[in-house]
C-alpha positions in Angstrom: 60.6 118.4 185.7 64.1 118.1 184.3 63.8 114.3 184.4 60.7 114.3 182.2 62.3 116.8 179.8 65.5 114.6 179.6 67.6 117.5 180.9 69.0 116.0 184.1 72.4 115.1 182.7 74.4 112.5 184.8 71.4 112.1 187.2 68.9 111.3 184.5 66.4 108.5 185.4 65.7 106.4 182.3 62.0 106.2 181.5 60.9 109.1 183.7 57.5 110.3 182.4 55.6 111.8 185.4 56.2 115.0 187.4 54.5 116.0 190.7 54.8 119.7 191.3 53.3 121.3 194.5 53.3 124.7 196.1 52.2 126.6 199.1 52.2 130.4 199.5 50.7 133.6 200.7 48.2 135.6 198.6 46.4 138.9 199.1 42.9 137.3 199.0 40.5 136.9 202.0 42.2 134.1 203.9 45.7 134.7 202.7 46.8 131.0 202.1 47.0 129.0 198.9 48.2 125.5 198.0 48.1 123.5 194.8 49.5 120.4 193.1 49.7 119.2 189.6 50.8 115.9 187.9 52.3 116.2 184.4 53.3 113.5 182.1 55.4 113.4 179.0 57.7 111.4 176.8 60.8 113.7 176.9 63.1 111.3 178.8 
């Protein structure tokens, strides 16, 4: 996310405009497992 926002400092990748964020965790619902993924794009970098 920092790459797309242009906030990565010395490690900034020029032209970065896609982010893949994923997560896996426990929830209090019936089966108790959850996973998700999202791809974001932007012109912040």
